[in-house]
C-alpha positions as CSV (number, residue, x, y, z in Angstrom):
1,M,38.3,148.8,103.5
2,A,39.2,145.6,105.3
3,G,36.7,146.3,108.1
4,K,33.8,146.2,105.7
5,K,34.5,142.7,104.4
6,T,32.4,139.8,105.6
7,P,34.8,137.1,107.0
8,E,35.2,134.2,104.6
9,I,38.1,132.1,105.8
10,V,39.4,132.0,109.3
11,I,41.9,130.3,111.6
12,T,40.3,128.3,114.4
13,G,43.2,126.3,115.7
14,V,47.0,126.6,116.2
15,G,49.6,124.0,117.2
16,V,53.3,124.8,117.8
17,V,56.4,122.7,118.4
18,S,59.4,125.0,118.5
19,P,62.7,125.8,120.2
20,V,60.9,128.6,122.0
21,G,58.2,126.3,123.4
22,I,55.9,123.4,122.8
23,G,52.2,124.4,122.8
24,N,50.7,127.8,122.2
25,E,50.9,129.0,125.8
26,R,54.6,128.3,126.3
27,F,55.5,129.5,122.9
28,W,53.7,132.8,123.4
29,S,54.9,133.3,126.9
30,N,58.5,132.9,125.9
31,L,58.1,135.2,123.0
32,V,56.7,138.1,125.0
33,S,59.3,137.5,127.7
34,G,62.1,137.6,125.2
35,R,63.4,134.1,125.9
36,S,65.4,132.9,123.0
37,G,65.5,129.3,121.8
38,I,69.0,129.7,120.4
39,G,72.0,128.2,122.2
40,P,75.2,126.2,121.8
41,L,74.6,123.2,119.4
42,R,74.2,120.2,121.8
43,S,72.6,117.2,119.9
44,V,75.5,116.6,117.5
45,P,79.2,117.2,117.8
46,M,80.0,120.7,116.7
47,N,83.8,120.8,116.7
48,T,84.2,120.6,112.9
49,L,81.0,122.3,111.9
50,P,80.9,125.9,110.6
51,C,78.2,127.0,113.0
52,K,78.4,126.5,116.8
53,L,74.9,127.7,117.5
54,A,71.5,126.2,116.8
55,A,67.8,126.4,117.9
56,E,67.1,122.9,119.1
57,I,63.9,121.4,120.7
58,H,65.2,119.5,123.8
59,D,62.0,118.5,125.5
60,F,60.0,117.0,122.6
61,D,58.5,113.5,123.0
62,P,56.5,112.4,120.0
63,L,54.8,109.7,122.1
64,E,52.9,112.4,123.8
65,H,51.3,113.7,120.6
66,V,51.3,111.1,117.8
67,Y,48.2,108.9,117.8
68,E,49.3,106.2,115.4
69,K,52.4,105.3,117.3
70,K,53.2,102.3,115.1
71,F,54.1,104.8,112.4
72,L,56.8,106.5,114.4
73,K,59.4,104.0,113.1
74,V,58.9,105.5,109.6
75,M,58.7,109.1,110.7
76,S,61.8,111.3,110.5
77,R,62.3,114.0,113.1
78,D,60.7,116.5,110.7
79,I,57.6,114.4,110.2
80,Q,57.2,113.8,114.0
81,L,57.3,117.5,114.6
82,G,54.6,118.2,111.9
83,V,52.3,115.4,112.9
84,S,52.5,116.5,116.6
85,A,51.8,120.1,115.8
86,A,48.8,119.0,113.7
87,S,47.3,117.1,116.6
88,M,47.7,120.1,118.8
89,A,46.0,122.3,116.3
90,M,43.0,119.9,116.0
91,K,42.6,119.8,119.7
92,D,42.9,123.6,119.9
93,A,40.2,123.9,117.3
94,D,38.0,121.4,119.2
95,L,37.7,119.2,116.2
96,G,37.5,115.6,117.3
97,S,36.8,112.4,115.5
98,G,33.3,112.4,113.8
99,Q,32.8,116.2,114.2
100,I,33.4,116.8,110.5
101,D,32.7,114.9,107.3
102,P,36.1,113.4,106.5
103,T,35.6,114.1,102.8
104,R,35.3,117.8,103.6
105,L,38.6,117.8,105.6
106,G,41.8,118.3,103.7
107,V,45.6,118.8,104.3
108,D,48.1,121.3,102.8
109,F,51.6,121.0,104.1
110,G,54.9,122.6,103.5
111,A,58.1,120.5,103.7
112,G,61.5,120.3,102.2
113,H,64.7,118.3,102.2
114,I,64.6,115.6,104.9
115,S,68.0,114.2,105.8
116,F,68.8,110.7,106.8
117,T,71.6,109.5,109.1
118,P,74.5,107.6,107.6
119,D,73.8,104.8,110.1
120,E,70.7,103.9,108.2
121,L,72.7,102.9,105.1
122,A,75.9,101.8,106.8
123,E,75.4,98.0,106.6
124,A,74.4,98.2,103.0
125,A,77.4,100.3,102.1
126,R,80.0,98.3,104.1
127,E,81.1,96.1,101.2
128,F,81.9,99.3,99.2
129,A,84.2,100.8,101.8
130,D,87.3,99.6,99.9
131,P,87.2,101.3,96.4
132,S,89.6,98.6,95.1
133,L,86.9,96.0,95.4
134,R,85.0,97.1,92.3
135,Q,83.2,93.8,91.9
136,G,81.0,94.7,94.8
137,Y,79.2,97.3,92.8
138,T,78.0,94.7,90.3
139,R,76.3,92.8,93.1
140,W,74.6,95.8,94.7
141,G,71.1,94.6,93.7
142,E,71.7,91.1,95.1
143,D,73.6,91.8,98.3
144,G,73.5,95.5,99.2
145,L,69.9,96.5,98.5
146,G,68.5,93.8,100.7
147,K,70.3,95.3,103.7
148,I,68.3,98.5,103.5
149,A,65.1,98.6,105.5
150,P,62.2,98.2,103.1
151,L,60.4,101.3,104.4
152,W,63.6,103.4,104.7
153,M,62.5,105.9,102.0
154,L,59.3,106.7,103.7
155,R,61.3,108.7,106.3
156,Q,62.7,111.0,103.7
157,L,59.8,111.8,101.3
158,P,58.6,115.4,101.7
159,N,55.0,114.5,101.0
160,M,54.9,112.1,104.0
161,P,54.0,114.8,106.7
162,A,50.8,115.5,104.8
163,C,50.1,111.7,104.4
164,H,50.6,111.0,108.1
165,V,48.5,114.0,109.2
166,A,45.7,112.8,106.9
167,I,45.9,109.3,108.4
168,E,46.0,110.6,112.0
169,H,42.8,112.6,111.4
170,D,41.0,110.6,108.7
171,A,41.2,113.6,106.3
172,R,39.9,112.4,103.0
173,G,39.7,115.7,101.2
174,P,42.3,117.5,99.1
175,N,45.9,116.6,100.1
176,N,48.9,118.5,98.8
177,T,52.5,119.2,99.7
178,I,54.4,122.4,98.8
179,T,58.2,122.2,98.6
180,S,59.3,125.8,98.1
181,A,61.7,126.1,101.0
182,D,61.0,129.2,103.2
183,A,57.9,130.2,101.2
184,S,56.2,126.8,101.6
185,M,54.0,127.6,104.6
186,L,52.4,130.7,103.1
187,L,52.0,129.0,99.7
188,A,50.3,126.1,101.5
189,L,48.0,128.6,103.2
190,Q,47.2,130.1,99.8
191,E,46.3,126.7,98.4
192,S,44.1,125.8,101.3
193,M,42.1,129.0,100.8
194,R,41.6,128.0,97.2
195,C,40.4,124.6,98.2
196,I,37.8,126.1,100.5
197,Q,36.8,128.8,98.0
198,R,36.3,126.1,95.3
199,N,34.0,124.3,97.7
200,H,36.3,121.3,97.8
201,A,36.6,121.4,101.6
202,D,35.2,123.2,104.7
203,V,38.3,122.7,106.9
204,M,42.0,122.4,106.0
205,I,44.9,121.3,108.2
206,V,47.7,123.6,107.1
207,G,51.2,123.8,108.3
208,A,54.9,123.1,107.6
209,C,57.7,121.3,109.3
210,S,61.5,120.9,109.1
211,S,64.6,120.2,111.0
212,N,68.1,121.2,110.1
213,I,69.8,119.9,113.3
214,H,71.9,117.4,111.5
215,P,75.7,117.6,110.6
216,V,75.1,116.9,107.0
217,D,72.4,119.6,106.8
218,I,74.6,122.1,108.5
219,A,77.5,121.4,106.2
220,R,75.3,121.5,103.2
221,I,73.6,124.8,104.1
222,S,77.0,126.4,104.8
223,L,78.0,125.8,101.2
224,Y,75.3,128.1,99.8
225,D,74.1,130.3,102.7
226,S,75.6,132.4,105.4
227,L,75.7,130.8,108.9
228,S,76.7,132.9,111.9
229,G,80.2,132.2,113.2
230,Q,79.3,133.5,116.6
231,S,79.5,131.5,119.8
232,D,77.4,133.9,121.9
233,P,73.7,133.3,121.4
234,E,72.9,137.0,121.7
235,N,75.1,137.7,118.7
236,G,74.0,134.7,116.6
237,C,70.9,135.7,114.8
238,R,70.5,139.5,114.5
239,P,67.9,140.4,111.8
240,F,68.5,143.8,110.3
241,D,71.3,144.6,112.7
242,R,74.3,146.4,111.3
243,D,76.6,143.7,112.6
244,R,74.7,140.6,111.6
245,D,77.0,137.9,110.1
246,G,74.5,135.1,109.2
247,T,71.6,133.0,110.3
248,V,71.4,130.0,112.7
249,V,69.9,126.6,111.9
250,G,66.9,125.3,113.8
251,E,63.9,123.0,113.8
252,G,60.2,123.1,114.4
253,S,56.7,123.1,113.1
254,A,53.4,125.0,113.3
255,V,50.0,123.9,112.0
256,F,46.8,125.8,111.6
257,I,43.1,124.9,111.2
258,V,41.9,127.0,108.3
259,E,38.1,127.0,108.1
260,R,35.2,128.4,106.2
261,Y,33.8,131.2,108.4
262,S,30.2,130.0,108.2
263,H,31.3,126.5,109.1
264,A,33.2,127.8,112.1
265,V,30.3,129.9,113.3
266,A,27.8,127.0,112.9
267,R,29.9,124.7,115.2
268,G,30.6,127.5,117.7
269,A,34.3,127.6,117.2
270,D,36.6,130.2,118.7
271,I,38.3,132.2,116.0
272,Y,41.8,133.5,116.1
273,C,41.7,135.7,113.1
274,E,40.6,136.0,109.5
275,V,42.9,135.3,106.5
276,L,42.2,138.2,104.3
277,G,44.5,137.3,101.4
278,V,47.7,135.6,100.3
279,G,49.9,136.6,97.4
280,S,53.0,135.1,95.8
281,G,55.8,136.2,93.4
282,C,59.3,135.4,92.2
283,D,62.2,137.6,91.3
284,G,62.6,136.1,87.9
285,R,65.6,136.8,85.7
286,G,68.3,139.3,86.2
287,Y,70.5,140.7,89.0
288,E,68.4,143.9,89.3
289,N,65.2,141.9,90.0
290,G,66.9,139.7,92.6
291,S,68.8,142.5,94.4
292,G,65.6,144.6,94.5
293,G,63.4,141.8,95.9
294,R,60.9,142.2,93.0
295,G,59.3,138.9,93.9
296,L,58.6,139.9,97.4
297,T,57.2,143.3,96.3
298,N,54.9,141.5,93.9
299,A,53.8,139.0,96.6
300,M,53.0,141.8,99.1
301,N,51.0,143.8,96.5
302,A,49.1,140.7,95.4
303,A,48.3,139.9,99.0
304,M,47.0,143.4,99.7
305,K,44.9,143.3,96.5
306,S,43.5,139.9,97.4
307,A,42.7,141.2,100.9
308,G,41.0,144.4,99.5
309,I,43.2,146.7,101.6
310,S,45.6,149.5,100.9
311,S,49.2,149.6,102.2
312,S,48.3,152.2,104.8
313,E,46.1,149.6,106.6
314,V,48.9,147.2,107.3
315,G,49.5,147.5,111.1
316,H,52.8,145.6,111.3
317,I,55.0,143.2,109.3
318,N,56.2,139.8,110.5
319,A,59.4,139.9,108.5
320,H,61.4,137.0,107.0
321,G,64.4,138.5,108.8
322,K,66.9,135.8,108.0
323,S,69.9,137.7,109.5
324,T,72.2,137.4,106.5
325,R,73.7,140.6,105.1
326,R,72.2,140.1,101.6
327,D,68.8,138.7,102.4
328,D,67.9,141.4,105.0
329,Y,69.0,144.1,102.7
330,V,67.0,142.8,99.8
331,E,63.9,142.3,102.0
332,A,64.2,145.9,103.4
333,K,64.5,147.2,99.8
334,A,61.3,145.4,98.9
335,Y,59.5,147.1,101.8
336,H,60.6,150.5,100.6
337,N,59.5,149.7,97.1
338,T,56.1,148.5,98.4
339,F,55.3,151.0,101.2
340,G,57.4,154.0,100.2
341,A,58.0,156.4,103.1
342,D,55.8,154.3,105.4
343,A,58.4,151.5,105.3
344,E,60.3,153.4,108.0
345,K,57.2,153.7,110.2
346,I,55.4,150.3,110.0
347,P,56.5,148.2,113.0
348,V,58.6,145.2,111.9
349,M,59.2,142.1,114.1
350,A,61.7,139.4,113.1
351,L,61.0,136.2,115.0
352,K,64.0,134.3,113.6
353,S,65.9,136.1,116.3
354,Y,64.3,133.6,118.7
355,F,64.6,130.4,116.8
356,G,66.8,130.8,113.7
357,N,66.0,129.6,110.2
358,F,64.7,126.2,109.2
359,E,63.1,127.0,105.9
360,A,59.5,125.6,105.6
361,G,59.1,125.1,109.3
362,S,60.4,128.5,110.4
363,G,57.8,130.2,108.1
364,A,55.1,128.2,109.9
365,V,56.3,129.1,113.4
366,E,56.6,132.8,112.3
367,L,53.0,132.7,111.2
368,A,52.0,131.3,114.5
369,G,53.7,134.3,116.1
370,S,51.5,136.6,113.9
371,V,48.3,134.8,114.7
372,L,49.0,134.8,118.5
373,S,50.0,138.5,118.3
374,L,46.7,139.4,116.8
375,K,44.9,137.3,119.5
376,H,46.8,138.9,122.4
377,G,47.1,142.4,120.9
378,E,50.8,142.6,121.4
379,L,54.0,142.5,119.4
380,P,57.1,140.6,120.8
381,A,60.4,142.4,120.6
382,T,63.0,141.5,118.0
383,L,66.0,140.1,119.9
384,N,69.6,141.1,119.5
385,Y,68.8,144.2,117.5
386,K,71.3,146.7,118.9
387,H,72.7,148.7,116.0
388,P,70.3,149.7,113.2
389,D,71.6,149.1,109.7
390,P,71.5,152.4,107.7
391,N,71.0,150.3,104.6
392,C,67.8,148.8,105.8
393,R,66.0,151.8,107.6
394,L,63.1,149.9,109.2
395,N,61.1,150.4,112.3
396,V,62.3,147.1,114.0
397,V,60.3,146.4,117.2
398,R,62.9,146.6,120.0
399,E,60.5,146.3,123.0
400,P,57.2,144.5,123.3
401,Q,54.4,146.9,122.3
402,R,50.6,146.9,122.0
403,L,49.0,146.6,118.6
404,E,47.5,149.8,117.3
405,T,45.7,148.1,114.4
406,R,44.2,144.7,113.7
407,V,45.8,144.0,110.4
408,A,49.1,142.1,110.1
409,M,51.3,141.0,107.2
410,S,53.6,138.0,107.4
411,V,56.2,137.4,104.6
412,N,58.7,134.8,103.6
413,R,61.3,134.6,100.8
414,T,63.7,131.9,99.5
415,N,67.3,132.2,98.3
416,M,66.0,131.9,94.7
417,G,63.5,134.8,95.1
418,Q,60.3,132.8,95.6
419,S,58.2,134.9,97.9
420,A,54.8,134.9,99.6
421,A,52.9,137.2,101.8
422,A,49.8,136.8,103.9
423,V,47.4,139.4,105.3
424,L,45.6,138.5,108.5
425,R,43.0,140.4,110.5
426,A,42.0,140.0,114.1
427,I,38.2,139.4,114.6
């Protein structure tokens, strides 16, 4: 039983930068009040874009959170969000400079595709605007390359969030980046646990960040994914609803301080919850595996085995809940395969109904929702869930409700079937 296990790895700090709110208090307050972060796309022209809605962060100022301000010029929007959330998490954990041996402090971060604006390369590409001037291509190295800022690439590399976080907090321990789209956050959490269990670190800064509020990103995503065509925010992102028509793009980051329990107790840290176990899986080959969500089933079973609990002990599920017809159906099928008849009884919350999907970052913000739910003993409602889908048959939380048990499961799954699940327990 989970209650008999001595805590080993715990979360002692949380930092959130999201469309629902910046900072833990605003984020949680808006969740339990049912305030959505989805609205009409404002930061870029939307007339020719396939999606008119987005979950944008309008009141974010990196100058308020980033310590090494000279590095802002080489930080993309994604990186700024991640570094800011990490600083919030470190403050929340009361871990200041000199309070931990820097060689025992590591970083594990999830990230993905980081877009650039065409303006950044416009000057270098100007000579090639006329395709008839083919000789320009032969002089690219002499003329064009020199017009690109020398540090331009540093804004786009997915490992840079982890690098900047390590510089900000002098973290000299293990440093790793996971680039597995939606599953990145939970896979980073899994790797951080391994670092602590192998005694390579006492504390890990773990998170993920991403921003899809970019015309190129929106156009790119629409080519392989289902974006909602709605103009009314209440109809935009409707996880597991019968009438869902796609997801909504967004942006954000959440970061967690993952710490050895004995280390946290020794320094008198406040503890949010224990990380009981994390599991991962992939659908593998074949339509049957993908349509049945075999990878997610494997991930959930592995997480419960690692946690030392049975399926009957899972109090609620923080679902991936992407709001596309196929993804939600596959996810629901995986729950039925894993939990059997209990799949229709376990409370399920789907927080993308508040802030849409932004791959690595949305998995992190969802996990923050789980951690804070355990702290406050309450589940936020899933927004926009009006018509249950008979093909899903889940107990989707429609109104805020008190937690009946202390064990939660949070899951994420990519388009390609990479899946991860984490089991948390309130202490």
